[in-house]
N, C-alpha and C positions, 0 to 999 in steps of 0.2 A: 504494499500500500504505500503510495507516495505521500510526502509531508505535505499537509494542507497549507496553502499560502492565503494569507488574510491581509488585506490592506485596511490600515485604520486611518482616518482623517481626523487630526487634532492631537496635539502633543502637551495638553495641559495636564489634567489629573486622569480623567476616565481614559483616555488613549494608552498612556503609558502604563496605567494600572491593568489594562486589558491585555497589553503586550507581555507584561510580567507573568501573568497566570498562564496565557496561552504558551508562551516559552517553556514554562515548567512542565507543561502537557506535551511537549515536543513539537509544537506547531512552528511555523516560520511566518513571522510578521513584519511588515513595513509600515511605518508611521510616518505618513506626510503631513507636514506642517507649513503654513502659510508664511509665518515669521522667518526671518532669513537665518535665524540662529535660535538656540534655546532660550527660552524667556525666563530670565531670573527674577523679574520684578513680581509684583502682585501684593495683596493685601493679606491679613491674618485670615486663616480658615481653621475651623475646628473640626476635630475627628471624634465621633460619639458613637456610643451604643454599639451597633453590629459592625460599624467600620473599625471600631477598636479591636473587636474580635478577628476581623479579617486580616488586620495587620499582624496579630498575633500568630495566626495560621501562616502567614507570609514570612514570619521571622523578621518583620520589619518594626515592630513596636518601639524596640530600644533605639533604633536608628531615628524614628520620629521623636521620641521624647528627648534625644540628644539635641535636636534640632528646634526645640521649642522657643518661643519668644520670651519666657519668663514672665508672662503676664500674671499679675496677682489677683485680678478680679476686675469688675465693672464700677466705675464711680461716675455717677451723673453729678454734674456741676452747675452751678448758677453763674450770672453774668459777670462776677469777679473771680470765678474759679472755686467758690465756696462748695463745699461738699453737700449736695442735697440728700443723696443716698448712695449706699454702696453694698455690693454683693460680691463677697470674696470667692475665689476659686475653691470648689470642693472637690473630694476624692472621687465623686461620683461620675460614671461613664456618660450620663445624659443631663444631669441637673445644672441650671445655671447659664448666666449669659456668657461667661467665660468658662470654656471647657478645660478639663485638666490637661489635655494636648491641644495647645494652640501653636499653630505653625504657619509660617509664611507660604503662600501657594506655591512661590517658586522654589523654596526649599523641599517642599513635599514632593512636587513633580521631579526635582533633581534625584531624590532617593530612588523613585520608579526609573527613571532614565539611566542612572548609574548601574542599576541592577540588569539591565537588558541590553544596552548599548553594547555592540561588539560580540553578542552571542548569537542568537538566531533571529534578532530584531535589528532592522535597519532603520535609522532616523533620517528623513529626507526633508531638509529645510528649504525654505524659499520656494515652495512649489504648493500646487492645489490640483485638486480634481476638477476637470472642466466638462467631462461626459462620461456617462455609464451606459454600457450595453450588455445587459443580463440575458443570456440566451437560454438559461435554465441549466446548463452545465458548467458554466464559468461567466465572470464578469470581465468584459474588456472595458479598460479604464483609459481614458485619455487625461493627460497631464498638461497643465499651461506650460512647463518648462521640461519637456521629455517625450520620448516615444511612448506610444500605447503599450500597456502591458495587460497580460491576464491574471486574475487572481480567483480563488475558489470562493471567497467571501469578501464583503466590503463593509466596513462598520464605521458609520458616521458618528464621531465623537467630538465634533468642531463646534459646539456652543449653540446659545440660543438662536443665533441668526445663521444657523448652519446652511451653507450652500450645497453641501453633499445632499442633506435631506431633501432640499428642494429638487436636485436632480433626479432622486430616486421616487420621491413621494409627491412631486408637485406642490401644490399650496394646501395639501390635505391637513397638516398640523395647523392649530390655530395658537397664536401668540397672544396672550392676553395681557395688557398693560395694567399694572397696579396703580398708576399714577404716581410714580416716584421716580426721581433721577438721582444717581449717585456718581460723585466724581472722587477718583481714587489718585492719590500722589504721594510721593515720598519726599519728606523735607528734612532739612538738617535738624539734629536733636540740639535743644538747648536746655538751660537749667530749670525750666518750668516742667520738663517732661518727667513723668514718674513711670514705674512699671505696672500702671494701671490702665486699663482702657478707659479714657475719659471721655464723657458723652455730654454734650450742651444741646438742649433744645431751646430754640429761639421762635418768636412770633414769625407767622407767614409760612409755616410748614417747613422750616430751615433747621438744620440741625449741623453740628460739628463735631466729629470725633477724633481723637488722637490715641495711637496705639503704640506700644513699645515693639521694637524688633531686636534682633541680635546682630545686627550690622552697623550699629552706631548712628542709625538714622531713627526717624519717626514716621510712621504711617498715618496720613490724614485722609479723612472722607468727608465731603461736603455733600448733604442731602438735602433735597427739596422737593415738596409735593408740587405735582403738575396737574394740568387739566386733562392729560392724555389717559384716559382710564377706559378699559374695555376691551373687546376682541379686535385685533387686527389695527391697533392704532399705535403701535410702537413707531415712533418717528425716526426718520434716518439720522445717522450721525453728524454732529458738527465736526468741523475741522479743529485741530488742537487750538489754534489761533482764536477761532470763533467761541470756542468753549471758555477760554481765558477771559475774553470780553464779557461773555454772559455771566460768568462767576463774580466778576468784579462789579457788575451791575446789580445782581441779586444779593450778594454777601457784605457788601461794603459797610452797611449800617450795623451789622451784628457786633456785639461786644466779644468778650473772652479772646479767643485765638484768631479771630477772623483776619484781622489786619496781618498778622505774622504770616498765615498761609497764603493770603493773596500776594503779599510781597515776595513770597518765596517761589511763586508760579513760574516766573520767566527763567529760573534757573533749573527747572524740572524737566527732565526729558521723558518720563514715563508717566505724564499725565493721562488718565484713561477715565472715560465715563460711559455709563450705560442706562438707558431707559429700563427700569425694572419690570419684568414681567414673568409670566409662567407660560410653559408650552403645554398644550393639551394635544396629544396624538392619539388618534383611534386605534392605531396600531403601531408596533415598533419593527415590524419586519415586512419586506416585500421582496420576494424570490430570495436572491442571495445577499441583499442588502439589509442591514438592520441599524438601529438607532441605539446611542448609549449616552447616559449622562445628560447635560442641559439640552443637547440637541433632541433627546427623546422626551424630556419630562421637566425641564428646568423648573424648580419649585420656588426659585428666587432667593437671593441672599438673605432676605427678612424671614426665611423659614428656618435658617439655621441648619439647614440639612443638605446643602448643594454638594459639599464635598463627600459626605458620608453616603449619599446616594450614589455618587460616581465610583466610589471605591467598593461598595457592596455591589452595585450593578455589574462592574467589570468582573468581580469575582464569580457572581451567579452566572453571567453570560458565558464566560470561559469554561466553568464547570459544566454547564449544560452542552456546549459543543463538544467537549471532550467526552461527555457520558453517552452521546446518541451517534449512531452511524449517519443519520440523515440530518441536515442543518435544519429542515423544517420543524422537526420534533424538538430540537435544541431551542430553536426561537419560540416555539409555544411554551416550553417549560420555563425559559426565561421570564416571558411575560407573566405567566400564571404566578410565578413566585415574587416577581418584583411589583407588578402593579398595585396590589394592596398596600405595600409598603410606600410607593409613591404617592399614592392617593391620600394616605395619612398625612404626609409632608406638605402636600399641596392644600390641605385643609387649614387654612390660616384662621386664627381667631377672628370673630366678627369685628370689623372696624380697622383691620390690619390692611396697610401700614400707617394709616392717617391718624390713629389713636396715639401712637408714639411720635407724631410729627405734627402737632396741634397748629392750627394757623392763627388762632387769636390769643390774647394775652390772658383771658380767663382760661382758655384750654391749656395754655402752659402751666398756669397755676394749679389747675386740677391734676394734670399729669404729674407735676412734682409732689403733690399731697399723695397721690396713689403710691408713687415710689417710696415716699418716706414711710408709709405704712406697711408696705411691702418689706422694706428692710429693717423694720422693727424686730425685736426679739420674740414677741407673740407670734408673729407672722413670718418667721424665718423660713420655715419650710414652704410656706405659700410664695414667699418672694423667690426661692430658688425655682419653683415649678413655673413661675410666671414666664420664665425665658427658656423652658425646657422643651425641646421639640421631641417628636415620638421616634427618637433615635434607634431604639431597642425592640420595636415592634414588628419583628421578622423571625421566623424560625429559619435560621441559616442552614442550608444543606451542608453535608460533609462529602468532599470530593477528594480527600486525601488517597484514597486507594487507586485513584487514577493516574498518579503521578509517574509511575513506571511502566504505564501501558503502552506509550507511543515512543 
């Protein structure tokens, strides 16, 4: 039996995670990534619940722990940086706004890439898929920068705006805007930065957060409520220059750290923003092409489950592919196991995300009152659960017996 060849589109978390597991099962994978090189940047992501168990089974939990940001918890602050409420990190796999394993997206991706690159996985940067021809026995893939190639399977793991998904499924998936926009950037660290996730909510549905990293810098996020909300209303991206101008217009009047962040923008190369939404896909497979991660089910950053879903989804998809002779059965098993887990993650609390980003001064005051109560000793457990996603609500299959079969 020939070694199966799988093409994976996207080299963030889901793609390299899938390559890691398929490599362990003896498959050959190619990961194509539009970026010209591995992307070290990115903000904090957390690894919770079932995803922690997947890392344990992979033998990567210690590597992830060694690369954590050192964040001590989440602290909500007022106009002058005074503490409104704080929620320290716990030793729970699931509870709290700050997980026990907080790691930068780039650092986590690096762990998976380093364990696969040079084995039976090839990373192909600065390229993308331009066409797919699935004849039922193989997929002929056209690339922007290279000759056509044949693969047994193609997996789209290239994010919420996946172009590979559109090639295989058309406009079948619905991208639903949550009416929120988030801008991510890395700024120089200064003496006011502490090893806590600091969160400031201001009027107008705007918030600022600062988070520590392990590289001597600080990760900042500017968040704002928008009028874009509903199915199919994710707006096109602005240029970096236009986004800088937009942020100066929207955030210049906010107190706390707004001025510092806006002043630092011109010296920042990795400024990135996204309209926050969810992907609802009626199916995750079409012929020999399947969806994974945000391309399949983006639950949005506000769910607290994006990274965990990618890690668990990659583990399950690889295990099902290694378990079945036919890819159709594998894809059916993958969706049967993962869809209930995904649907729980996508079921956000009523009013999310606007309740945490109030527009009026009265709304900001009410939000801070709720936080103070949640952080008090009598409500300590309730406070931890306030930020706890359903990270462990899945019965993980065991695929260990498959490792030596191929």
